[in-house]
C-alpha distance (Angstrom), angle and dihedral (degrees) to the residues before:
residue distance angle dihedral
M1 . . .
K2 3.82 . .
T3 3.80 89.3 .
F4 3.81 91.0 56.9
I5 3.80 91.3 48.9
K6 3.80 91.6 49.9
L7 3.80 90.8 46.4
G8 3.81 90.9 49.5
C9 3.80 91.3 50.4
L10 3.80 91.2 48.4
I11 3.81 92.5 49.8
G12 3.81 90.2 48.1
L13 3.80 91.2 50.7
V14 3.81 92.9 48.9
C15 3.81 91.8 48.7
A16 3.79 91.7 48.8
M17 3.80 91.1 51.6
A18 3.80 93.7 46.1
T19 3.82 94.2 59.3
P20 3.79 107.3 42.9
V21 3.77 118.0 -157.5
F22 3.76 115.7 -162.4
A23 3.77 111.5 -149.7
G24 3.75 115.0 -136.9
E25 3.80 96.6 24.9
E26 3.76 130.5 109.4
K27 3.78 136.3 174.7
V28 3.79 122.8 -126.3
M29 3.80 120.2 -166.2
L30 3.77 117.6 -149.4
M31 3.78 124.1 -167.4
L32 3.79 107.5 -140.1
G33 3.78 125.8 -147.9
G34 3.76 141.5 146.3
K35 3.77 138.4 109.7
F36 3.83 109.6 -42.9
C37 3.82 91.1 -21.2
E38 3.81 92.0 140.7
A39 3.82 88.3 66.1
Y40 3.81 91.1 57.1
L41 3.79 102.9 47.1
G42 3.79 90.1 127.1
D43 3.80 88.6 62.0
V44 3.82 90.5 49.0
E45 3.80 91.2 50.1
A46 3.82 92.7 47.6
A47 3.81 92.7 48.5
L48 3.81 93.2 49.6
A49 3.81 92.7 44.9
K50 3.83 90.6 55.8
L51 3.80 91.5 60.2
S52 3.80 111.2 100.9
G53 3.81 110.1 -114.1
V54 3.81 96.0 30.0
K55 3.80 108.7 122.4
A56 3.82 101.6 176.6
V57 3.79 141.9 -0.6
D58 3.82 120.5 -153.2
L59 3.80 116.1 -169.1
K60 3.81 96.8 161.0
S61 3.81 105.2 62.4
M62 3.79 95.5 71.3
K63 3.80 124.4 19.8
G64 3.79 113.2 -119.8
H65 3.80 93.0 15.1
A66 3.79 139.5 91.5
V67 3.79 120.3 -146.6
V68 3.79 105.8 -157.1
T69 3.80 122.1 -167.8
I70 3.79 110.2 -151.2
E71 3.78 138.4 178.0
S72 3.79 107.2 -105.6
G73 3.77 112.9 -109.7
K74 3.81 95.1 12.6
V75 3.79 99.7 78.7
K76 3.78 130.1 31.8
P77 3.80 120.4 -149.0
A78 3.81 89.2 -121.8
Q79 3.82 88.7 61.5
L80 3.80 89.9 56.3
V81 3.82 90.0 52.3
T82 3.81 91.1 49.8
V83 3.80 90.8 51.8
V84 3.82 93.2 49.3
N85 3.80 91.6 46.5
G86 3.81 88.1 54.6
V87 3.82 92.8 58.9
K88 3.80 105.3 99.1
G89 3.77 146.2 123.0
D90 3.80 139.3 -164.4
S91 3.80 96.8 -66.2
W92 3.80 103.4 10.8
Y93 3.80 140.6 55.6
C94 3.79 141.1 176.1
T95 3.78 131.3 -134.5
G96 3.77 130.2 -165.5
E97 3.78 133.3 -160.0
V98 3.80 126.7 -175.5
M99 3.81 112.1 -118.5
K100 3.80 115.9 -142.9
């Protein structure tokens, strides 16, 4: 019986380590748009990465979207939208909208 308990604890520990959960983080998905924005995704990524509390920016997982990993409580989704909406040039601009 003790062997089964030890084995169960070991399996539980291995499973817990295999799927890390980072406390205090959340992912926010933004739908990107705007005139020629897709040509300036590097600028979008750089602008989002500069925002304090942003841990990662993924622009490759889903075309036309940004998946932003943030520290909970430090960044609000509306701040991410404001940053994306500020990415623009002479004849192009980007827009962002939080996906629910």
